[in-house]
C-alpha positions in Angstrom: 12.8 211.0 -109.7 12.8 210.3 -105.8 12.6 207.0 -104.4 8.8 207.5 -102.7 7.8 208.0 -107.0 10.0 204.7 -107.8 7.8 203.1 -105.4 4.9 204.1 -107.0 5.5 203.6 -110.2 6.4 200.0 -109.2 3.0 199.8 -107.4 1.6 200.7 -110.4 3.5 198.7 -112.8 3.3 195.7 -110.6 -0.6 195.4 -109.4 -3.4 196.0 -111.4 -5.8 198.4 -109.9 -8.5 196.6 -107.9 -12.2 196.7 -109.3 -13.5 197.0 -106.1 -11.5 199.9 -105.8 -11.9 201.6 -108.9 -15.7 201.1 -108.1 -15.2 203.7 -105.1 -14.1 206.7 -106.9 -16.0 208.0 -110.6 -14.0 208.0 -113.3 -14.5 212.1 -113.8 -13.5 212.6 -110.1 -10.1 210.5 -111.1 -9.6 212.9 -113.9 -10.3 215.7 -112.0 -7.6 214.6 -109.3 -5.1 212.8 -111.2 -5.8 209.9 -109.3 -6.4 206.0 -109.2 -7.5 203.5 -106.9 -5.0 200.8 -106.2 -6.4 198.7 -103.3 -8.5 198.5 -100.2 -8.2 197.5 -97.0 -10.8 197.2 -94.3 -11.5 201.2 -94.4 -8.4 202.1 -96.3 -8.2 203.2 -99.8 -5.1 203.6 -101.3 -4.3 205.2 -104.0 -1.6 206.7 -106.6 -1.8 210.3 -107.4 0.2 212.7 -109.2 -0.2 215.1 -106.0 -0.2 213.2 -103.2 -0.2 216.6 -100.8 -3.3 217.8 -102.0 -5.4 218.0 -99.3 -8.4 219.4 -101.2 -8.3 215.9 -103.7 -7.4 213.6 -100.4 -10.8 215.4 -98.8 -12.8 215.2 -101.9 -11.7 211.5 -102.2 -12.7 210.5 -98.8 -16.1 212.1 -99.0 -17.1 210.0 -102.1 -15.9 207.0 -101.4 -16.6 207.3 -97.0 -13.0 205.8 -96.5 -9.6 206.9 -95.2 -7.2 207.7 -98.0 -3.8 206.5 -98.4 -2.3 208.4 -100.8 1.0 207.0 -102.8 2.8 209.3 -105.7 3.1 208.4 -109.0 4.0 210.3 -111.8 0.9 211.9 -114.4 1.5 210.1 -117.1 1.2 206.7 -115.1 -2.0 208.0 -113.6 -3.3 209.2 -116.8 -2.4 205.7 -118.2 -3.9 203.5 -115.5 -7.3 206.0 -115.5 -7.4 205.3 -119.2 -7.1 201.3 -119.6 -8.9 201.0 -116.3 -12.3 202.9 -116.2 -12.3 202.3 -120.3 -12.8 198.2 -119.2 -14.8 199.1 -116.1 -17.5 201.5 -118.3 -17.3 198.6 -121.3 -17.8 195.7 -118.9 -20.8 197.6 -116.4 -22.1 198.3 -120.1 -22.3 194.7 -121.4 -23.8 193.8 -117.7 -26.8 196.4 -118.0 -27.4 195.3 -121.8 -27.6 191.2 -120.4 -29.9 192.5 -117.6 -32.0 194.9 -119.4 -32.7 191.8 -121.5 -30.9 193.2 -125.0 -29.2 190.7 -126.8 -27.5 191.3 -130.0 -29.3 194.7 -130.0 -32.6 193.5 -129.8 -35.2 193.8 -126.9 -36.1 190.8 -125.1 -39.6 190.3 -124.4 -40.4 188.2 -121.4 -44.3 188.4 -122.7 -43.2 186.7 -125.6 -41.4 184.1 -127.2 -38.1 184.6 -129.0 -40.3 184.1 -132.8 -42.3 187.4 -131.4 -45.2 185.0 -130.9 -47.2 185.8 -127.6 -46.9 183.8 -124.1 -50.0 182.8 -122.2 -52.2 183.0 -124.9 -51.9 178.8 -125.3 -49.5 176.4 -126.3 -46.7 177.7 -128.7 -46.9 176.4 -131.8 -43.7 174.9 -131.7 -44.0 173.4 -128.4 -46.7 171.3 -128.7 
């Protein structure tokens, strides 16, 4: 294993990928090119990737993120594990946020035009709140 691969391994082991960086690259693209965004600094996106000399991947990442890509070499196994761990958490959090913002609680729809007991709002005072 080369010194640069050892350095990238320590980056992935010591530094949790920044959620802001993760949001810049879709999961499908991360899996396709075996890449995990690590950090963002200004207009630079630092990524760990199995093949840091893959020009096609670098161009695609730059295009989707609209940032300058700084590739760091990493093993395919580490990148795959990082993708599984980070995108899984991100997808779960996004799903929870979406559920909250759409007004769903415990799998039941929440209607702003109704009280929690299902009686309509706006048709006079609620009987429990008189």
